[in-house]
N, C-alpha and C positions, 0 to 999 in steps of 0.2 A: 521644620526647625522653629525653635523659640527665638524671639527677638526681644531685646531689652534696651531701653533708653533711660538715661538718668539725668536729673537736673539737681544740682547741689543747692541745698537750702541757703538762704541769705543770712540767717542768724547763727553765728558760731557756736552758741550754747545749745541750739536745737537741730543743727544740720546733721547730727548723727542719728536722728529719728527719721523714719521714712513713712510716707504715704504711698500706697501702692494702688495704681489704677491699671486694670487689665481687661483684655478681651481675647477670645480665642480666634485664631485665624485659619485653622484647619477646615477642610471641607471634603466630604466624601465624594461629592459629584455623582457619578454613576457607579452603582454597585449591584452586581447580580441582576442587571437589567432594570433596576429601580432607580429613578431619579431622586436625589436628595437635595431639595432647594436650599441654598445657603445664603442668598443675597440678603434676606431679612434677619439673618442670624450672624454669620461670620462677617459678611460685608459691612453691615451697619455698625457692628461693634468695633471692627478694626478701623473704619472710617471715623467714627466718633472719637476713638482714642487718639488717632493721629491729629484730629482737629483740636482736641484738648491740649495735646503736647505743643502744637504750633501756637495756640493762643497763649499758653503759659510762657513759651520762649519769647514771644514778641511783646509781652506785657512788661513795662518798666518796673512794676511792683512784683517782686519775686517772693515766692512762698518762703516762710521761715524754716520749714522742715524740707528735707530732701524729698524728691518725688521719683518713684520708679514707674516707668511705663512698660508694661509687659504684654506682649503678644505671644500667646502660648498655643502649642499644637497638641494633638492627641486627645482632645477632650471627648470626641465621639467614642473612643474605644476605652474609656475609663481610666484605669490606673497605669496603663502602659506608658 
């Protein structure tokens, strides 16, 4: 599944513009007997995105533009 979080921008004239920060969270794991390591790919990207979102939420200075945080799946299988 895809996951989205949103932080509204602080500037009323700019908060309809968006900055998108994303990472993929899917992972194949074991497929046809082959191990597909994902900790340095999926795990690190998802963790970094979560830490960015937490830092922005706790910072008293809010971005002027709205921010979308996207964790998306199905990256490994292309356009599906």
